[in-house]
DRENVO-560426 format. One line per field, with one value per residue (C-alpha): residue number from 1; residue in one letter; x, y, z. Coordinates in nm, 2 decimals, padded with zeros to 4 digits. Each point is the difference from the previous one (the first is absolute). Example, Ala and Ser with C-alpha at 12.3 -4.5 7.8 and 13.67 -1.06 7.14 Angstrom:
<pts>
kollo	1/2
torgu	A/S
east	01.23/00.14
north	-00.45/00.34
up	00.78/-00.07
</pts>
This chain:
<pts>
kollo	1/2/3/4/5/6/7/8/9/10/11/12/13/14/15/16/17/18/19/20/21/22/23/24/25/26/27/28/29/30/31/32/33/34/35/36/37/38/39/40/41/42/43/44/45/46/47/48/49/50/51/52/53/54/55/56/57/58/59/60/61/62/63/64/65/66/67/68/69/70/71/72/73/74/75/76/77/78/79/80/81/82/83/84/85/86/87/88/89/90/91/92/93/94/95/96/97/98/99/100/101/102/103/104/105/106/107/108/109/110/111/112/113/114/115/116/117/118/119/120/121/122/123/124/125/126/127/128/129/130/131/132/133/134/135/136/137/138/139/140/141/142/143/144/145/146/147/148/149/150/151/152/153/154/155/156/157/158/159/160/161/162/163/164/165/166/167/168/169/170/171/172/173/174/175/176/177/178/179/180/181/182/183/184/185/186/187/188/189/190/191/192/193/194/195/196/197/198/199/200/201/202/203/204/205/206/207/208/209/210/211/212/213/214/215/216/217/218/219/220/221/222/223/224/225/226/227/228/229/230/231/232/233/234/235/236/237/238/239/240/241/242/243/244/245/246/247/248/249/250/251/252/253/254/255/256/257/258/259/260/261/262/263/264/265/266/267/268/269/270/271/272/273/274/275/276/277/278/279/280/281/282/283/284/285/286/287/288/289/290/291/292/293/294/295/296/297/298/299/300/301/302/303/304/305/306/307/308/309/310/311/312/313/314/315/316/317/318/319/320/321/322/323/324/325/326/327/328/329/330/331/332
torgu	M/A/A/L/F/S/F/G/I/I/A/D/V/Q/Y/A/D/I/D/T/C/Y/N/F/N/N/T/R/L/R/Y/Y/R/N/A/K/P/L/L/R/N/A/V/D/H/W/I/N/E/Q/D/I/S/F/V/T/Q/L/G/D/V/I/D/G/F/N/T/R/K/G/K/R/E/S/W/R/A/L/T/E/I/M/D/E/F/D/R/F/S/G/K/L/H/H/L/I/G/N/H/E/L/Y/N/F/S/R/K/E/V/Y/E/S/K/L/F/S/A/D/E/F/Q/S/G/Q/D/H/T/I/E/D/P/E/D/E/R/K/K/F/Y/Y/H/F/S/P/E/A/G/Y/R/F/V/I/L/D/S/Y/D/V/S/M/L/G/W/G/A/D/S/A/I/T/Q/Q/A/T/Q/I/V/K/S/V/N/S/N/Q/E/L/N/S/P/L/G/L/E/G/L/E/T/R/F/V/K/F/N/G/A/V/G/D/R/Q/R/N/W/L/R/H/V/L/Q/T/A/E/N/D/E/E/K/V/F/I/F/G/H/I/P/F/H/P/N/K/T/S/D/N/I/C/L/L/W/D/Y/D/Q/V/L/E/I/L/H/Q/F/K/C/V/V/A/T/F/A/G/H/S/H/T/G/S/Y/T/Q/D/A/K/H/I/H/H/I/V/V/P/A/V/V/E/A/P/P/G/S/D/A/F/G/T/V/A/V/Y/D/D/R/I/V/I/N/G/H/G/S/V/K/S/G/E/F/R/Y/Y/Q/S/T/Q
east	-01.14/00.11/00.30/00.33/00.04/-00.09/00.17/-00.08/00.16/00.00/00.22/00.08/-00.22/00.21/-00.19/00.04/-00.23/-00.04/-00.27/-00.05/00.22/00.16/00.32/00.34/-00.11/-00.34/-00.17/-00.16/-00.17/00.13/-00.23/00.26/-00.22/-00.25/00.28/-00.03/-00.37/00.05/00.28/-00.23/-00.26/00.27/00.11/-00.36/-00.06/00.31/-00.10/-00.35/00.11/00.19/00.20/00.26/00.34/00.19/-00.01/00.26/00.02/00.19/00.15/-00.07/-00.22/00.04/00.06/00.30/-00.22/00.03/00.36/-00.12/-00.11/00.32/00.11/-00.26/-00.28/00.16/00.01/-00.36/-00.13/00.18/-00.13/-00.36/00.04/00.19/-00.28/-00.24/00.21/00.06/-00.37/00.07/00.12/00.19/00.35/00.06/00.27/00.09/00.20/00.21/-00.12/00.14/-00.23/00.13/00.34/-00.12/-00.12/00.27/00.36/00.05/00.12/-00.32/-00.20/00.20/-00.09/-00.37/-00.29/00.05/00.30/-00.16/00.31/00.15/-00.17/00.06/00.36/00.15/00.10/-00.03/00.31/00.17/00.34/00.00/00.03/00.30/00.06/00.13/-00.32/-00.18/-00.29/-00.34/-00.19/-00.36/-00.04/-00.09/-00.20/-00.25/-00.22/-00.36/-00.09/00.19/00.09/-00.02/00.27/-00.06/00.28/00.00/00.24/00.13/-00.05/00.23/00.30/00.18/-00.16/00.05/-00.24/00.05/00.38/00.12/00.17/00.35/-00.07/00.18/-00.34/-00.15/00.29/-00.03/-00.38/00.05/00.25/-00.25/-00.27/00.22/00.15/-00.34/-00.19/00.16/-00.28/00.08/-00.30/00.07/-00.36/-00.09/00.01/-00.01/00.18/00.02/-00.18/-00.14/00.16/00.26/-00.27/00.06/00.33/-00.14/00.08/-00.32/00.08/00.28/00.17/00.02/00.37/00.28/00.00/-00.38/-00.01/00.27/-00.20/-00.32/00.16/00.11/-00.35/-00.17/00.24/-00.07/-00.38/00.02/00.20/-00.27/-00.28/-00.15/-00.22/00.14/-00.17/00.22/-00.09/00.15/-00.12/00.12/-00.14/00.21/-00.12/-00.09/-00.36/-00.13/-00.31/00.17/00.33/00.28/00.13/-00.07/00.24/00.31/00.32/00.13/-00.33/00.16/00.27/-00.26/-00.23/00.30/00.04/-00.37/-00.02/00.28/-00.24/-00.33/-00.10/-00.09/-00.38/-00.07/00.13/-00.19/00.09/-00.15/00.16/-00.19/-00.32/-00.24/00.10/00.05/00.03/00.25/00.08/00.35/00.15/00.09/-00.36/00.08/-00.30/00.11/-00.27/00.02/-00.24/-00.18/00.06/-00.22/00.08/-00.17/-00.32/-00.27/-00.22/-00.26/00.23/00.26/00.35/00.10/-00.01/00.01/00.20/-00.11/00.27/-00.10/00.23/-00.06/-00.08/-00.04/-00.33/-00.01/-00.31/00.03/-00.18/-00.05/00.28/00.18/-00.14/-00.10/00.15/00.12/00.36/00.10/00.35/00.16/00.16/-00.35/-00.11/00.30
north	00.63/00.25/-00.05/00.17/00.12/-00.10/00.01/-00.07/-00.26/-00.03/-00.19/-00.02/00.27/-00.02/00.27/00.06/00.17/-00.31/-00.26/-00.31/-00.29/-00.31/-00.02/-00.13/-00.36/00.06/-00.14/00.29/00.32/00.34/00.29/00.28/00.30/-00.11/00.01/00.38/00.01/-00.29/00.19/00.30/-00.22/-00.10/00.36/00.11/-00.27/00.10/00.36/-00.07/-00.24/00.30/-00.20/-00.14/00.10/-00.08/-00.21/-00.26/-00.04/-00.33/00.07/00.00/00.31/00.02/-00.28/-00.06/00.03/00.38/-00.02/-00.10/00.35/00.15/00.17/00.28/-00.25/-00.16/00.34/00.08/-00.32/00.04/00.36/-00.12/-00.27/00.22/00.26/-00.26/-00.10/00.37/00.05/-00.19/00.24/-00.25/-00.14/-00.22/-00.27/-00.11/-00.31/-00.08/-00.28/-00.14/00.21/00.32/-00.11/-00.09/00.36/00.19/-00.02/-00.01/00.36/00.10/-00.18/00.18/00.33/-00.07/-00.02/-00.37/00.06/00.01/-00.08/00.35/00.13/-00.33/-00.07/00.30/-00.13/-00.36/-00.21/-00.12/-00.02/-00.38/00.04/00.08/00.38/00.03/-00.14/00.31/-00.17/00.16/-00.22/-00.07/-00.19/00.15/-00.05/00.21/-00.02/00.09/-00.06/-00.07/-00.37/-00.05/00.00/-00.01/-00.10/00.08/-00.21/00.03/-00.33/00.12/00.12/-00.28/-00.02/-00.01/00.29/00.38/00.01/00.02/-00.25/00.09/-00.01/-00.25/-00.07/-00.09/-00.23/-00.16/-00.05/-00.15/-00.25/-00.10/-00.07/-00.17/-00.23/-00.17/00.11/-00.10/00.14/00.27/00.19/00.05/00.09/-00.36/-00.28/-00.26/-00.31/00.11/-00.19/00.09/00.29/00.03/00.18/00.32/00.05/00.22/00.36/00.15/-00.10/00.14/-00.03/00.20/-00.06/00.01/00.37/00.01/-00.33/00.13/00.31/-00.20/-00.21/00.31/00.16/-00.32/-00.03/00.35/-00.06/-00.31/00.18/00.27/-00.26/00.12/-00.21/00.01/-00.01/-00.05/00.12/-00.08/-00.03/-00.36/-00.27/-00.12/-00.36/-00.29/-00.07/-00.36/00.08/00.15/00.01/00.19/00.19/00.33/-00.03/00.18/-00.15/00.01/-00.07/-00.27/00.23/00.26/-00.25/-00.12/00.35/00.05/-00.33/00.12/00.25/-00.05/00.36/-00.07/-00.03/00.01/00.07/00.16/-00.02/00.02/-00.12/-00.34/00.13/-00.26/00.07/-00.26/-00.06/-00.22/-00.02/-00.14/-00.23/00.30/00.13/00.30/00.09/00.04/00.20/00.05/00.26/-00.07/00.23/00.29/-00.05/-00.35/00.12/00.03/00.30/00.03/-00.17/00.13/-00.10/00.18/-00.03/00.18/-00.15/00.07/-00.05/-00.11/-00.09/-00.38/-00.03/00.17/-00.01/00.05/00.15/-00.11/00.12/-00.20/-00.25/00.10/-00.24/00.11/-00.18/00.01/-00.08/-00.03/00.06/-00.32/00.17/00.11/-00.37/-00.12
up	02.92/-00.26/-00.22/00.10/-00.36/-00.35/-00.34/-00.36/-00.22/-00.38/-00.25/-00.37/-00.14/-00.33/-00.18/-00.37/-00.25/-00.21/-00.06/00.21/-00.10/00.14/00.21/-00.12/00.02/-00.16/00.31/00.17/-00.11/00.10/00.00/-00.04/-00.07/00.27/00.26/00.05/00.09/00.24/00.17/00.02/00.18/00.25/00.07/00.03/00.26/00.20/-00.01/00.12/00.27/00.15/00.26/-00.24/00.12/-00.32/-00.32/-00.11/-00.37/-00.06/-00.34/-00.37/-00.03/-00.38/-00.25/-00.22/-00.31/00.04/-00.12/-00.35/-00.05/00.15/00.32/-00.04/00.03/00.31/00.17/-00.11/00.14/00.32/00.04/-00.05/00.27/00.25/-00.04/00.11/00.30/00.09/00.07/00.33/00.25/00.22/-00.05/-00.31/00.01/-00.35/-00.06/-00.31/-00.23/-00.32/-00.21/00.14/-00.11/-00.35/-00.03/00.18/00.13/00.37/-00.02/-00.17/00.27/00.26/-00.15/-00.03/00.25/00.02/00.23/00.35/00.21/00.03/00.32/00.18/-00.08/00.18/00.34/-00.10/00.08/-00.32/00.17/-00.02/-00.38/-00.22/00.06/-00.36/-00.14/-00.13/-00.17/00.08/00.25/-00.07/00.33/00.34/00.32/00.20/00.30/-00.06/00.37/00.31/00.02/-00.38/-00.27/-00.37/-00.23/-00.37/-00.20/-00.36/-00.18/-00.28/00.18/-00.18/-00.34/-00.38/-00.02/00.05/00.08/-00.36/-00.22/00.12/00.37/00.22/00.16/-00.33/-00.08/00.35/-00.05/-00.35/00.15/00.27/-00.26/-00.26/00.27/00.00/-00.31/-00.34/-00.21/-00.26/00.12/00.36/00.08/-00.08/00.26/-00.27/00.12/00.36/00.28/00.34/00.17/-00.28/-00.20/00.20/-00.18/-00.28/-00.10/00.13/00.36/00.22/00.33/00.32/00.00/00.26/00.10/00.05/00.19/00.24/00.05/00.05/00.27/00.18/-00.02/00.13/00.29/00.11/-00.04/00.21/00.27/00.00/00.01/-00.33/-00.23/-00.36/-00.34/-00.31/-00.35/-00.34/-00.36/-00.04/00.24/00.28/00.04/-00.24/-00.05/00.00/-00.21/-00.31/-00.18/00.16/-00.30/00.19/00.29/00.12/-00.13/00.36/00.18/00.20/00.14/00.08/00.18/00.20/00.13/00.07/00.19/00.24/00.15/00.18/-00.08/-00.37/-00.04/-00.37/-00.35/-00.28/-00.37/-00.35/-00.34/00.00/-00.15/00.14/00.36/00.28/00.37/00.19/00.37/00.04/00.27/00.21/-00.01/-00.23/-00.22/-00.37/-00.19/-00.38/-00.13/-00.33/-00.30/-00.09/-00.37/-00.01/00.18/-00.27/-00.04/00.27/00.26/00.24/00.13/00.32/00.37/00.33/00.28/00.36/00.26/00.35/00.30/-00.06/-00.38/-00.33/-00.19/-00.38/-00.14/-00.36/-00.31/-00.32/-00.05/00.32/00.27/00.34/00.30/00.36/00.08/00.37/00.13/00.12/00.30/00.14/00.02/00.22
</pts>
């Protein structure tokens, strides 16, 4: 049986025109310059496969190292990477990661090709939010096929990054982190244990306004008997096989919402560079896609997801593992 439709996934390209070096903790090599040819491999594959409906880029397309050479270098790096993506003729869904917000303000992201929400937000119901809240919304939903709903979330709607030092949101986010993390360097989890380690500056939260909107979208999808896929830069569920430093500040509140609805099939995220897979107590598949920037030369790090009426199948390349993930509802 043929798939209903297919889409591409890729995460944490983090391109910069610099030599290979270790990460912040000096534990893993990052192949910054090599990230662009690996992205080119992915786009070539999606073009040649021909039946890819769209591509979801899970955030962090360029690295924060670009800022060391100034804003011009950030824009140059982004242009190079967007030129690669633009060779794909289908729709591109770009998510915001922390590295976008190291390089640019949210206003600058909104004015760039990274903002892919525009055509989807007209007609979407945001009436459940504060009508006086004029912040640009980087979250939206769309239906690629009858019976399916894809929800793109903004993992940094509440964040210390991108809003500006004087923003009330920045101040709120700083209070959230400092209520748990007493380090002078708030990117460090030193002294924190277990799930507390997520309270670092490079993470963020979905926040109240977006959670209210999400609940409304999922209720409508459930009423319409749609299957729902959720996307965000930061993972939604703790992972038993690794530390949980890369986790939404409000992951528990988001999961509480997801677990109220039988329509939610899977979540996709990046941010945690090694990738992971968890199926939670409510049978939702939580898939974290490995980072392009940590794939060595000669390897790959991307996938194609084929969607069937009873399962999804990931055709992985390089560090992205292949697998079949069945919908729990179809086995009742």
